[in-house]
C-alpha positions in Angstrom: -48.5 -66.1 -16.4 -48.5 -64.8 -19.9 -51.4 -62.3 -18.9 -49.3 -61.1 -16.0 -46.4 -60.4 -18.3 -48.5 -58.5 -20.7 -50.0 -56.5 -18.1 -46.6 -55.6 -16.7 -45.3 -54.5 -20.0 -48.3 -52.4 -20.6 -47.7 -50.6 -17.1 -44.2 -50.1 -17.8 -45.1 -48.7 -21.3 -47.7 -46.3 -19.6 -45.1 -45.2 -17.0 -42.5 -44.6 -19.5 -44.9 -42.5 -21.6 -46.1 -40.5 -18.5 -42.4 -39.7 -17.7 -41.6 -38.7 -21.3 -44.5 -36.2 -21.3 -43.5 -34.7 -17.9 -43.2 -30.9 -18.3 -39.7 -31.1 -17.1 -38.7 -33.0 -20.0 -39.8 -30.0 -22.4 -37.1 -28.4 -24.2 -36.6 -24.7 -23.4 -37.2 -22.3 -26.2 -35.8 -18.9 -26.8 -37.1 -15.7 -25.1 -39.9 -13.7 -26.2 -37.7 -11.6 -28.3 -36.2 -14.7 -30.0 -33.0 -14.5 -28.3 -31.2 -17.5 -26.7 -32.1 -17.6 -22.9 -29.0 -17.8 -20.4 -29.7 -17.8 -16.7 -27.3 -16.6 -13.9 -29.1 -17.8 -10.8 -32.5 -18.1 -9.0 -34.2 -15.0 -8.6 -36.9 -12.6 -9.8 -35.0 -12.0 -13.2 -34.9 -15.9 -13.7 -38.2 -17.3 -13.0 -40.5 -15.6 -15.3 -38.4 -15.6 -18.3 -37.7 -19.5 -17.9 -41.5 -20.2 -17.4 -42.2 -18.2 -20.7 -39.3 -20.0 -22.8 -40.3 -23.3 -21.3 -44.1 -23.1 -21.6 -44.2 -24.4 -18.0 -45.7 -22.6 -15.0 -43.1 -22.1 -11.9 -43.3 -21.2 -8.5 -40.4 -19.8 -6.1 -39.9 -19.3 -2.6 -36.9 -17.0 -2.2 -34.1 -17.9 0.3 -32.8 -14.3 0.7 -29.7 -13.0 -0.8 -27.3 -15.3 -2.9 -24.2 -16.2 -1.3 -22.7 -18.1 -4.3 -20.8 -16.9 -7.3 -23.2 -16.5 -10.3 -22.8 -18.8 -13.0 -24.3 -18.5 -16.6 -26.4 -21.5 -17.3 -27.6 -21.9 -20.9 -31.3 -22.7 -21.1 -32.4 -22.6 -24.8 -32.3 -26.0 -26.3 -31.8 -27.8 -23.2 -34.3 -29.9 -21.4 -36.0 -28.1 -18.5 -35.0 -30.9 -15.9 -31.3 -30.3 -16.9 -31.7 -26.4 -16.5 -33.3 -26.9 -13.0 -30.7 -29.3 -11.9 -28.1 -26.8 -12.8 -29.8 -24.0 -11.2 -30.0 -25.7 -7.8 -26.5 -27.2 -8.3 -25.1 -23.6 -8.5 -27.3 -22.5 -5.4 -27.5 -25.6 -3.2 -29.8 -23.8 -0.9 -32.7 -24.6 -3.2 -34.6 -27.7 -4.2 -37.1 -28.0 -6.9 -40.0 -30.5 -7.2 -42.9 -30.8 -9.7 -46.4 -30.6 -8.4 -49.0 -31.6 -11.2 -47.3 -29.8 -13.9 -46.0 -26.8 -11.8 -42.3 -26.7 -11.1 -41.8 -25.3 -7.6 -38.4 -24.1 -6.3 -38.0 -23.5 -2.6 -35.2 -23.4 0.1 -34.5 -27.0 1.0 -35.7 -26.7 4.7 -39.0 -25.2 3.5 -40.1 -28.5 2.1 -40.0 -30.0 5.4 -41.2 -27.4 7.8 -44.6 -25.4 8.3 -44.6 -22.3 6.4 -46.2 -19.2 8.3 -47.3 -17.8 4.7 -47.6 -20.6 2.2 -49.5 -22.9 4.5 -52.1 -20.3 5.2 -55.7 -21.9 4.4 -57.5 -20.4 1.5 -61.3 -20.9 0.6 -62.4 -22.4 -2.8 -62.0 -20.0 -5.5 -63.8 -20.1 -9.0 -63.2 -17.5 -11.6 -63.8 -17.7 -15.3 -62.0 -15.7 -18.2 -59.4 -14.1 -16.2 -56.0 -12.8 -17.0 -52.7 -12.6 -15.1 -53.3 -9.1 -14.1 -56.7 -10.4 -12.5 -54.7 -12.9 -10.5 -53.0 -10.0 -8.7 -56.4 -8.6 -8.0 -57.6 -11.9 -6.4 -54.6 -12.1 -4.4 -55.1 -8.5 -3.2 -58.6 -9.3 -2.2 -57.4 -12.2 -0.1 -55.4 -9.9 1.8 -58.3 -7.2 2.2 -56.4 -4.9 -0.4 -58.0 -2.8 -3.3 -56.6 -0.6 -5.9 -56.1 -1.0 -9.6 -52.9 -2.8 -10.6 -51.2 -2.3 -13.8 -48.0 -3.7 -15.3 -48.4 -7.4 -16.3 -47.9 -8.0 -19.9 -49.7 -11.3 -20.6 -53.1 -11.1 -22.2 -54.0 -15.0 -22.2 -57.3 -15.8 -20.8 -57.9 -18.8 -18.5 -60.2 -20.0 -15.8 -59.7 -21.4 -12.3 -61.8 -23.7 -10.1 -59.7 -24.5 -7.0 -60.8 -26.2 -3.9 -60.1 -25.1 -0.5 -56.3 -25.5 0.4 -53.2 -23.9 1.4 -52.0 -20.7 -0.2 -49.3 -22.5 -2.1 -51.9 -24.9 -3.6 -53.8 -21.8 -4.5 -50.9 -20.2 -6.3 -49.9 -23.3 -7.9 -53.4 -23.6 -9.1 -53.5 -20.2 -10.7 -50.2 -20.7 -12.6 -51.1 -24.1 -13.6 -54.4 -23.0 -15.4 -52.5 -20.2 -17.2 -49.7 -22.5 -18.4 -46.6 -20.4 -18.4 -47.1 -17.9 -15.6 -44.8 -17.9 -12.6 -45.4 -17.0 -8.8 -42.7 -15.8 -6.5 -42.9 -15.3 -2.7 -40.2 -12.9 -1.2 -40.6 -13.4 2.6 -38.3 -10.4 3.5 -39.9 -8.1 5.8 -40.7 -4.6 4.7 -42.6 -2.0 6.6 -45.8 -3.3 7.8 -45.6 -6.4 5.4 -44.0 -9.9 6.1 -43.3 -10.2 2.4 -44.6 -10.0 -1.1 -46.1 -12.4 -3.6 -45.6 -11.7 -7.3 -46.8 -12.9 -10.4 -44.4 -12.7 -13.3 -45.1 -13.1 -16.9 -42.0 -13.3 -18.9 -39.9 -10.2 -17.9 -42.7 -8.3 -16.2 -44.1 -8.8 -12.8 -46.4 -7.4 -10.1 -46.6 -8.0 -6.4 -48.8 -7.8 -3.6 -47.6 -7.1 0.0 -48.5 -9.6 2.6 -49.9 -7.8 5.8 -48.2 -8.6 9.0 -51.6 -9.2 10.6 -52.1 -12.3 8.2 -49.2 -14.0 10.2 -49.7 -12.6 13.7 -53.6 -13.5 13.5 -54.0 -16.5 11.3 -57.4 -16.9 9.5 -58.9 -18.6 6.5 -58.4 -16.2 3.5 -61.5 -15.7 1.4 -62.4 -13.4 -1.4 -65.7 -11.9 -0.4 -66.8 -9.6 -3.4 -63.6 -9.9 -5.6 -64.7 -8.6 -9.0 -64.8 -10.7 -12.1 -63.0 -9.7 -15.1 -64.4 -8.2 -18.0 -65.9 -10.7 -20.4 -66.3 -9.9 -24.1 -69.7 -9.7 -25.5 -69.4 -11.1 -28.9 -73.0 -10.2 -29.6 -72.5 -6.6 -29.8 -70.6 -4.4 -32.4 -67.5 -2.7 -30.9 -69.1 0.8 -30.7 -72.3 -0.7 -28.9 -70.3 -2.6 -26.2 -71.1 -1.4 -22.5 -68.0 -0.1 -20.8 -67.2 -2.2 -17.7 -65.4 -1.4 -14.5 -61.7 -1.2 -14.0 -59.8 -4.3 -13.0 -60.6 -3.8 -9.1 -64.3 -3.5 -10.0 -64.7 0.1 -9.4 -66.4 2.4 -11.9 -63.9 3.8 -14.6 -63.6 7.4 -15.1 -61.6 8.6 -18.2 -59.6 11.6 -17.3 -57.9 12.5 -20.5 -57.3 11.3 -24.1 -54.1 9.7 -23.0 -56.0 7.5 -20.6 -57.7 5.6 -23.5 -56.0 2.3 -22.9 -58.0 1.9 -19.7 -61.2 2.5 -21.7 -60.0 -0.1 -24.4 -59.4 -2.5 -21.5 -63.0 -1.8 -19.9 -64.8 -2.1 -23.3 -62.7 -5.0 -24.8 -61.9 -3.0 -27.8 -58.5 -2.0 -29.3 -57.8 1.7 -29.5 -55.3 3.9 -31.3 -54.5 7.5 -30.2 -52.6 10.2 -32.1 -52.0 12.8 -29.5 -52.1 16.4 -30.3 -49.3 18.6 -29.5 -50.8 21.7 -27.6 -49.3 25.2 -28.2 -49.5 25.3 -24.4 -49.8 22.5 -22.2 -51.8 24.7 -19.5 -54.4 25.1 -22.4 -55.2 21.5 -22.6 -59.0 21.0 -21.9 -59.9 19.1 -18.5 -61.5 15.8 -19.6 -63.5 13.7 -17.1 -66.0 11.0 -18.2 -67.8 8.5 -16.1 -67.7 5.4 -18.5 -68.7 2.4 -16.8 -72.3 1.2 -17.7 -72.2 3.5 -20.8 -72.1 2.4 -24.5 -68.5 2.9 -25.9 -70.0 5.1 -28.7 -71.4 7.5 -26.2 -68.0 7.6 -24.2 -66.1 8.5 -27.2 -68.6 11.1 -28.2 -68.6 12.7 -24.9 -64.8 12.7 -24.8 -64.3 14.8 -28.0 -67.1 17.0 -27.2 -64.9 18.0 -24.2 -61.7 18.2 -26.1 -62.6 19.3 -29.5 -59.3 18.9 -31.0 -60.0 15.4 -31.7 -62.2 13.2 -33.8 -62.7 9.4 -33.6 -63.5 7.0 -36.2 -64.0 3.1 -36.2 -61.6 1.3 -38.6 -62.4 -2.3 -38.9 -62.8 -2.9 -35.2 -60.1 -0.5 -34.0 -61.2 2.7 -32.6 -58.8 5.5 -33.6 -58.8 8.9 -31.9 -56.6 11.7 -33.8 -56.4 15.3 -34.1 -59.3 16.5 -36.5 -57.0 17.8 -39.3 -54.7 14.7 -39.1 -57.6 12.7 -40.8 -57.4 14.8 -44.0 -53.6 15.8 -43.9 -51.6 13.7 -46.4 -48.3 15.0 -45.1 -49.2 13.7 -41.6 -46.5 11.2 -40.2 -49.1 8.5 -40.0 -50.1 9.1 -43.6 -46.7 8.0 -44.9 -46.7 4.8 -47.1 -44.9 1.6 -45.8 -44.1 -1.5 -47.7 -45.7 -4.8 -47.4 -45.6 -6.5 -43.9 -46.2 -10.1 -43.4 -46.0 -11.8 -39.9 -46.9 -15.5 -39.4 -47.7 -16.7 -35.7 -45.5 -13.7 -34.3 -45.0 -12.8 -30.8 -46.0 -9.3 -29.8 -42.3 -8.5 -29.4 -41.6 -9.6 -32.9 -44.6 -7.7 -34.5 -43.3 -4.4 -32.5 -40.0 -5.1 -33.9 -41.4 -5.2 -37.3 -43.2 -1.9 -36.9 -40.1 -0.2 -35.7 -38.0 -1.7 -38.6 -40.7 -0.2 -41.1 -40.8 3.1 -39.3 -36.9 3.3 -39.6 -36.0 2.9 -35.9 -32.9 1.2 -34.8 -34.6 0.0 -31.6 -35.0 -3.6 -31.7 -36.1 -6.6 -29.4 -38.9 -5.2 -27.6 -39.1 -7.3 -24.3 -43.0 -7.5 -24.0 -43.7 -11.1 -23.0 -47.3 -11.9 -24.0 -47.8 -15.7 -25.1 -50.5 -14.5 -27.7 -49.3 -14.8 -31.2 -50.6 -12.8 -34.2 -50.7 -13.0 -38.0 -50.6 -10.1 -40.2 -50.7 -9.7 -44.0 -50.7 -6.2 -45.0 -49.8 -5.0 -48.6 -48.3 -1.7 -49.1 -50.2 0.8 -46.8 -49.9 3.6 -44.4 -48.2 3.6 -41.0 -51.7 4.2 -39.7 -52.9 1.1 -41.2 -50.0 -0.9 -40.0 -50.6 0.3 -36.4 -54.3 -0.8 -36.8 -53.4 -4.1 -38.2 -51.1 -5.0 -35.2 -53.6 -4.1 -32.5 -56.6 -5.6 -34.4 -54.9 -8.9 -34.9 -53.9 -9.1 -31.2 -57.2 -8.0 -29.9 -56.3 -6.7 -26.5 -53.5 -4.0 -27.5 -53.4 -0.3 -28.0 -51.1 2.1 -29.9 -50.3 5.7 -29.2 -48.4 8.3 -31.4 -47.1 11.6 -30.4 -44.5 14.0 -31.3 -41.3 14.5 -29.1 -41.3 17.6 -27.0 -37.6 17.4 -27.2 -35.4 15.6 -29.6 -32.2 13.5 -28.6 -29.3 16.0 -29.8 -27.5 12.6 -30.9 -30.4 11.6 -32.9 -32.2 14.5 -34.1 -34.1 12.7 -36.8 -36.2 11.0 -34.2 -39.2 13.4 -33.8 -41.9 11.2 -32.8 -42.7 8.4 -30.3 -44.8 5.2 -30.8 -46.0 3.2 -27.9 -47.9 0.0 -27.3 -49.9 -0.9 -24.3 -51.8 -4.3 -23.4 -55.1 -4.2 -21.8 -53.2 -5.4 -18.5 -51.6 -2.1 -18.5 -47.9 -3.0 -19.5 -46.4 -1.1 -22.3 -43.3 0.0 -24.2 -42.6 3.2 -26.2 -40.0 3.9 -28.7 -38.6 7.0 -30.4 -38.9 6.9 -34.2 -38.2 9.3 -37.3 
């Protein structure tokens, strides 16, 4: 009898511990910019930021246009379970459930009926070292689509090894492996599609149209020769790395100095670019370099040979391309000195805010929701050193600097712009003095 009581107590303790460790019991944090998160309903503008702030993957099947009055729901500092209950209480059409660490929100009736889209069978899928943008590529290949997507901000790397199952299982498996990514199904018919599947990282998302033929003629979805993502070759120096293909597996052609973020992503090396301002834009040299399969050093040398206004240098693991004269011009804007900058475990948004503050810009709270965090300790240096330190610490980020063609009459002191682009293609630009 005593042994039975002990076993029962142990079982209850384990059950209590499992419940306590459930993802829906996590406390929701702030947004990627550090601001408190407040939600006003279930939708595309809710799902990604909630997943990011809670650090919990989420899936959402939309039920069409909301028919209820929006309610502001405070999320930061509140348990995710409480936030989810408040969301579905405000929009009773929905019901949420947890599926092995993934929170899935669907119309109530969708939980008990067959779904023409989410129940489509999918073959086993195994991919290593992918990013959120690669998930979009994979889904495109499921639907026999190609093309190079850009626009997702997160650079976290993860792997998937998913058994055969339904499309909803496949989507849950991807966001589960990532940890804070969201998927969304918008089943509204548009043109030749029966809906869209989006992957959302914080406030940025990218969708794939679902062809009507997938529903009209059901079949098992497979990937065929879906490309593998670029995998870093740690054994090579940055300049000796072989440039890979673009995200869709097609050969990369660099068609201008301003397209260098694409080269950075294909080579796995952060790049900074200071664009020259041509006296006549029509006189800008035509640049076109087939880069895939070529060492990065050779691609860079070919680019500047075609556009002789520029010179490139490697600066501590960051490739920097600048107008030739800028390298020796102490009056160049990037040669200006800046005070010490110290960032500890900062988000990309916080790092960009720090750069803008140092540069004297009033723009703040850059909404670039990458879960990767960086640390930078930079003593007094130049603007160029600061930009390099940020992208070097991140590893999959590029910077670009250029003069403004036209100044804002209300802020004439803003004569330049600085932008940051993640390897996934998402980026932000800001006017600076």
